[in-house]
N, C-alpha and C positions, 0 to 999 in steps of 0.2 A: 196412434202413430199415423205421421203425415203421409197423404195417398202419394205423393212424388217418390217420396223414401221406401213405401212400401213397393209400390209398383218398380224402381230401382232393382230394388233387392231380387225381387221376383226375376229379375233378367238373369242375374250371376248364374243362378244353378240351372239357368235354360242354356246359356252359354256353356256351361261345364260340359254339356252331352254333345257338343262339337259347335262350328261356326253356323251362323245363324243371318240371313239377311233381314233387313228392315221390316219386309212384309209378313216374314215369320216372326219377329219379335212383336210386332205389332197386333198380330191375331192371336198369339200366346197370351198378352195383356190384354185383350179386348179393348184396345184403344186405337182411335187415328195415325198415322203415319208419323205425323207432326211432332204428336206426343212421344211416339217411341223415338223417334229421331233425336228429341230434346234429351230425352233421358241418357239414350246412347251416348250423343257427345257431352253429357256431364260426365259421365262413367271414364270416356275416354279421357276426356281433359285431366281426370286423378289418375290416369294410368290403368283403370280397372276393367277397362275393354279396349279392344285393339280392332281398328279396320283395315282389314286386308286390302290388297289390290283388287281382289273381284268384288269388292265391296260388303263382303259378308263381314261380321262381327265374330270375336272371340274373347276370349277371359285376356285381361291385360298382363303382364311382366310383374307390375307393381304389388299384383294382389297375392301373386305366388312368392314374391319377396315379403310381403307381409306376413303372410302363414309360415314361411320358413323361420322368421325372425320370431314371430309369436312361440312357436315350438321350440326354438333355441333358448328363449329366455324363459319357459314355463318349468321350474322345477316340483314334480310332484312332491316334494319332501314339505314346501313351503304351503301348498294346497292342503295335504294331508294332514299335517300337525296339529292343528286345531281341534280335528276330530278326533286324532289320537288320544289327545287332552281328555277331551269330553268322554271318550269312551274309558279312559283310566278313572275318571271321575265317577261314572255310573258303575263298574265293577270294583275298583279297588286293585285289578291284577295289572301285572306287566303287559304293554302293548310295545309290538314293535312294527316297524317297515322295512322290507328288503327289496332290492333291486338284484337283477342278475347283470353280471358282468364275466364276459368269457365263460370260463368253466366255473364261476364260484357265484354264490349267491351272499350278499353282504349286506349286514344291518346299516340303515342309513339313517333311522330315529330310532328313539327311544324313550318310551316313558315310564318310570319305576313305578311299582307298587306301593301300597301304601303301609304294608306292615312288614315287620324286621326281617322276615326270611327273602333275600334278594336273588335274581337270577343272575348268574355270572354271564353277562352277556356286555359286548360293548360294540356301539357304532364304528363302523369299519369294519369289523370284524367278519369273516366267512362265518357261514352255518353250514353244519353237516349236510351234505347234500340229500344223501338217502334217508333221511328221518326226521328234517326239519319241515315243519307244515309249510311255512313261506316257500322252502326251494321247492317242494313239492307243487306248488301253485303255478310258480312259475317256470319250472321244466315241462310241466304238462301241455304248457300253451306252445312248446316248441313242436315245429312240423314233424309227423311221425319220423322220417328217415334221421332228423337232426336227434330225436329222442333215442334210438336205437344207437347211434355213433356213441352218443354220450353215457348210455348205461354201458357199452361194452368197453369205457376207456377207463372208467372213474374205479376206484376201490369201494367195499362193503365191509368196514368195520362192524364189529360186533359190541357196540358200546353195550346194550344189555339182549335180554332175550326176545325180546320185541322187536329188535334192530331188522332192516330188512338185509335179508341173507345175500341176495345174487341180483342179477341182472334180469332176469325172468320174472322176480317178484316186483323189482323195482318198476319195469314196465308195468306191470299189471297194476300197482297201485297209482301210477300216473295217469293211466286209462282208467281208472276209478275215479280220480280227482277232476279229470275233465268233465265226465258224465255229470258226476253231481255239484259242480262248480264250487267245492271246499276242500278243506282238508286239515287232518289233524296228526298229529305226535302224543299217542298215548303211552309214555313211557319207552319210546323207543332209543332216544337219546340219552335219558337220565330216567333211572326206574321211579323216583318220586316226582316226576316233572312231566304236567300234561296242557297242550297247545292246541287249540283251533286256530284256523286261520280263513280268509277269503281275499279274492282278487280284485285289484285296482285295474282297471280295464280304459284304455284310450277310445280315441273317436272311432277308431276303427275295429274295436271290440278286442284287440289283442290286449292280453297281460302285459302290463308296463311296471307292476309294482305289486307286493304281496303284503299284506298285514295281519297280523296275530296276535290273540290275547293268551299269556301263558301263566299258570300258578302251579306251586308244588301242592303234592296231594296231602300233605299234613293241612293246607289251608282250606283246599277244595277238592273234592273228587273229580275223578273224571266223568262221571255221569253229570254230575251239576254244571262242570264247566261246559260241556255239551248243549248244556240248557241256554247258554250263552251264544250259540251259532247265531240265531235270527238278528239278535243286535249287533254282532261284528259284521255280518252280512251286509245288513242294511248300512252299517257304517262304512264299508267297504263300495256300497253303491253309491252313496252320497259324494264320496270321494271321487268315485270315476265320473260322475255327470259334472262335477265342479272342475276336474282336469280335463274333461273332455269338451268342456262348454255347453254340455246339454242339461243343466240345470234347470228345473220346471221354472216359469217365471213369477213372479210374484203375483197375488191375485189382483191386485191393482196397479196400474202404471200411474204414477203423479199426472195430474191434469196441468193446464198451462198454468192456471190462477194459482196451483202450487208450485210452481219454481219463483224463484227470487228474481 
């Protein structure tokens, strides 16, 4: 990486902590003030830094605008889809991606299983909040007051004998999901259907989506499906890193002579 680019990039997180004078920036970089001034002026020219009337520098408005635009145009479905397809290829089971919208959790992507027995689920269709693995993952990440308020106003249908019976049991289940970092629905919605899921997180660590693998018991038992949990969690972690922009760098960056 260019030394000038690297130094300029080091300035940005320093200014994120608050306004800093030229001397502070130079000391932080370990360079002469003239070098720091040149870098700051370059950042200022591109709107990434701003010189205040008191002579100190802070982050520029253009940086915030770029960040807002990037977030607005980033669709977790686009990031996740190829990984959902790969997980489906490796397991053969149905894979879902879901988002939380108001008091609903909705499927936003689905890759069907390769066997004849199919799940009756559709993109855009809400999932049962009190039993679905993806719902538990998304709702478990809510602040405690929001979780309690939600638990107190939703219904608790008895889909099967394993369905969550009431608000107290639901809150206990969400607490467990928060602690363990994954969720399951083992016959809670349909006796013969099992599901395991993991959260997709954004750069701030909050859950932005949830993904799951589902299979009917006639194809694979609950215990065997749970054995896929490490793979499901690993896939969710990869999606999280790509979505939040924290994916590991390649082992080797192209050298100048590699570039056209």
